[in-house]
C-alpha positions, 0 to 999 in steps of 0.5 A: 425460559432463559437461553443457554450459553450454547444458544447464545454463544458460538462454540468451537474448539479454537474459540474461547467459550462464551465470547463470540455472540451467536448472530445468525447473519455472521454465521451465514456470512462465515458459512459462505466465506468458508466455501469460496474466495468471498467478498463479505459486505456488511454495514460498519460496526456489525462485526465483519472481523468476527466473520473472518475470525470464524472462518480462520478458526475453522481453517486452522482447525481442519487444515492447519497452516497459518492465517494471515490477516491484513489491515491498512493501518497500524491502529487497525492491526493492533485492534484486530490482534487484541480481538483475536487474542481474546476470542481464540484459545490459541496462545497469545505468542502464536498470534503475531503483529507485523508492522514496520516497527518490527525489524525485518529479520525478527519478522522472518523468525516470527513468521515461522512460529506463528499460527496467525499473523496480523499485519499491514500490507506494506510490510508483507509486500516488502517481506515477500519481495525480499524473500523473507517469508513464504505464503505456501502454508497460509490457509486463510488470507483476510483483506480488511477494508478490501475496497483499497485493492486497486491500482498499485496498492499492496493488497493487489500484489499480495493477492497475486502472490497468495493465489500463486504460492499457497498450497490451499488458498482461501481469501476473504475480502471485507468491507462495508463499502467495496465500491461506488458501482458494479465496475469498481466492486468487480475490480476489487473482486478480480484484483483479490481473486474473489469469486463469490459475494456475500452481502448483508444490508441493514434491511435484512431482518436479522441485521436490523435487530442490531442497528438503529436508525441514523438521522442525517442532517445538514447545517448550513453556515454563511462565510463572513465578508473578510473570508469571502474577500480572501477567497475572491482575491485568490480566485482572481489569480486563478482566472488570470492563470486560466486565461493563460492556459486558454491562450495555449489552446488547452481549455476554453474555461476561465471560471475558478470553479471549474471541475477537477475533471476539467483540470485533469483534461488540461493536464492531459493536453499539456502532456501531449504538447510536451510529448510533441516537444513543444515548449508551450507544454512545459510553460503550461504545466507550470501554470497548471501546477500554480492553479492547483495550489491556488485552488487548494488555498480557496478550498481551505478558506471556504471549507476549513478555517483561516488558520488552516489557510495561514499555515498553508501559505506559510508552507508555500513561502518556505517552499518558494525559498528552498533551493530548487523551488519550482517556478509555480511556487515562486510565482504564487508567493510573489503574485500581488493578489496572493500576497494581499490574501496572505496579509488579510489572512494574517490580520483576520482575528475571528473564527470560521463560522463552522467553529462556532456551529461545532461548539453549539452542536456539541453543547446540545448533544453533550449538555442538553441532550445528555450524551456521552461521546462525539466524534468530529471528522475533518479532512485537514490536520491543521483544522483538527489541531486548531479545532481541538484547541478551540473546543478544549475551552468548553469540552474535554477534547483530544485529537486523533491523527496519523503518524506525521506528514510530509509537511512537517505537522506533528503526528501521533505514534502508534502507541499514542493512537492506541492510548487515545482510543482506549481512553475514549472507549473508557469515557475519559474524555468526551470529544474525539477530533479525528482526521481520516485515520479513524474512518476505516474499521477502528473499534471506536465506541458507540457515539451520540453524534458524528459531526462532519466538519465538511462533506466527503465527496466519496461514498466509501468514506462517508459510509465509513464515517457514519458507521461510528453511530447508530449501532446499539442506540439511535445515532445522529449524523450532522454535516456542516456546509458552507453556503455557495462553496464546494462543500455543497457540491461535495455533499450532493456528490456523496449522497448520489454515490452512496445511493448508487452503492446501496443499489449496487450492493443489493444487485450484487446478491445476484452477481456472484454467478456471473463473476464465477465464470470469469474468475479462476475458482479451481481451488475454492471447494472446501470441506464444510465446518466440522466435517459436515457436507456443504449445501452444494455437495448435499444437493448433489447427493440428493440430500436436504440442504441444511440451513447455512450458518446455524449448525456449523460451529459444533463441539469437536474433540480438541485432540482431533483438532491437534492431530488434524493440524499437525498432519496437514501442516507437515504435509505442506512443509514437506512439499515446500522443502522438496520443490526446488528449482536449480535454475532460479537466479537471485536479484538483490534490490536496495530497499529504497527501490521499493517506490518503483514497481520493478522489484514487485514485478521481478518477485512474481516471475518464475525462476527469480528470487528477490532479496531486499538489502540496504545496499551501500552502493548500487540499486540492484546486484545481479552477480559478484561483478555486476551491479546497477545504479538506476536513474530515471531520465528526470533523475539523470537530468537533475545531475546536469541542472544542479538538482542533484550532484550525487550521481558521479559520487555514486558511480565512483563507489560503484566502480570501486566495488564491482568490476562491471558497473552499470548505469541504467537510464530509464525512460524516454525523452532524454534529449527532449524532457528538459531544456538541456543542451544535447552536448551536455548530456552526451558529455555526461554519458561520455564521462561515465563510460570513459572516466569511470569505466561504466556501461550505460544502458537505456530502458523504456520504462519499469517493465523494460528495466525488470526484463533487462535485470532478469536477463542480466541475472540469468546471464551472470548466474546461469550462463557464467556461473557467477555468485551474487555478492552485495559487497562486490567482486572487488571486496576482500576475498578468501584465499581460494576466491583470490586464486579463482579470481586470478586464474579466471582472469586469464583470457577471461575464462571465468570461474568454472574453468578456473576452479577446474584448473586449480583442482587439477594442478593444485596451485596458481603457479602450477596452472601458469607453468603448465604445458598446453598438452597438460592443460588439455587434460583438464575437464572443460579445457579445449584446444582454443582455451589452452592456446589462449592461456599459454598465449597470455601467460607466455607472451612478452609484454608490449 
């Protein structure tokens, strides 16, 4: 008997009929994720996004509010938005895309009218810091590719704000590869506030129905002698530089194939020398930087192509010629052995053997094998461009790269990326040569071969890449390795880490209880789908527990869905409107300060609101008279050594707009960091204070700076009752503001007392001519203040 639509597809009031295929493993994962903040782990290509969509549909149906879906790249955001618009019966204009291409003011307006926002995390982070949006009524927040939630990545900040601000938070984290070990996975869970882990592997029976075996092969290639000569010449220089570092006592290794861990250890020891004010530390750090550049050149020669190496050398030459070039760059391009390697690279007119092997593998797959599509992954954009040109002679090939880089390589716009993927899906060309931008989550069609131009030394990226094949049919993965190079080391590192991750994911199925005791799970209990009891509540009542995920998405009257959503949304809004804090102070932050963590720190503090602006002068504004220009110690010293002469121009503008300008110097070692005479530093500080009338304040680091800004804002706005103005106190004012300014300047009585005096006497002239006894009748004016006013107004000028 043929299966009915009800048996084949998921039914729900907010889902398009006959669109979401009923897969047991997806429904089970959604059932887990609806009840707690959950990390969902599922192999690449098996529909993690569908799991999140099912939870979003249920939350919007039962609770209302807004759903936020975060993805790390613009192509991913657009892909998810297209899927949501197809799958949900929500009007398309209520499913909104937020990327940097949408103006900030437009995003603020769009947010209020959206039921689902799909966004890059950096945009949401900026909007939260700038106070443009609120997460209070977000009822489901999804973090796609959540393994990124470490360090300073925007996911961590957004999750912290979401748990703090949302009335009814629910978090779903999604990844095929959440971390290389239990500690890494636990870190992701803690950073996102996840208390449960739901894992499906390819070994689970119902998942296996949707996957096929993927054979992983590796092909060895041998480097030709001219390439080895180039590499050996560069390695000789590396050995020489390591000998110099050995003399400084920071290493006992001089072999050019030392590990990155060894190099990191050297850097730490050199930093210790710098901290101890020893000049050898600065010398060693410059040599260390040169070693890093040389190792990159060796890596390109061994594992990429001579063309990539040529482009790299050219960039190094340009960097050495630029003003303010580092000594490391200048030494590198003037070293005879390096110059010899550069000449040999220019004269080399053959191909890296990986190019030929790639062409052979593609011919076997697309020609003899009758395949349709191949993806070639490479680490280097230069290689991607050169490989695309080379393969285009034999195949229909297009490249897929990011949106430009700091080294000036042409990138692809978001529109171009989308058009390229669409054309690949539609079979308009057969080979996609991609950098890492296509690794994570993009809906790339099933391919017959995934070719790694080089091994990837991380398990997460290797798993992401291999997930492009073996979904509907048996796929093939080939890794190219140059013999006796770091390719081999990377390959074995990746294989070991992949196995470790697979083992950890299996163990994670029993880890959730341990994490629940460590993480705050106070708001994770949710009603079951369609009003049914959850397994936990059913057991508590002595009832039988239903099989999870199979009966959760039943048909419900659409009118009830609308009523439920409307009532709950209104309740959330009402709460937000009545929760006012009169003691809140505002700090205006220049957009360019987002590179530091200061604005992010301030925005999480109770009683502080941050607002992002593109400030004409200053970096932070805390009142109509106080604005601050922030300089790190390095930035400040650059002004004294010719690197940057703009500080005094900036300070001049600052003092023309604000009555109390401040220069804030952040960091330690002002007199130790550079070889700058202490009197030159003191002279600059004296000029700021005496010539420009600027206060100079010092802080130890970003946290200390945030503390100082909070105190200054509180002092100005709460204690002194001053307003915040991005145009400064010295800009044009209304007549009333000018009158308040004149009166407030008398004996520095401030704006509050000035307003009281003007309201009492009616004009500036009347205040100036008032007798002391009359002044005492004004609210807030005592004998001391009255006496000071008369003394300032009535005394002879001397």
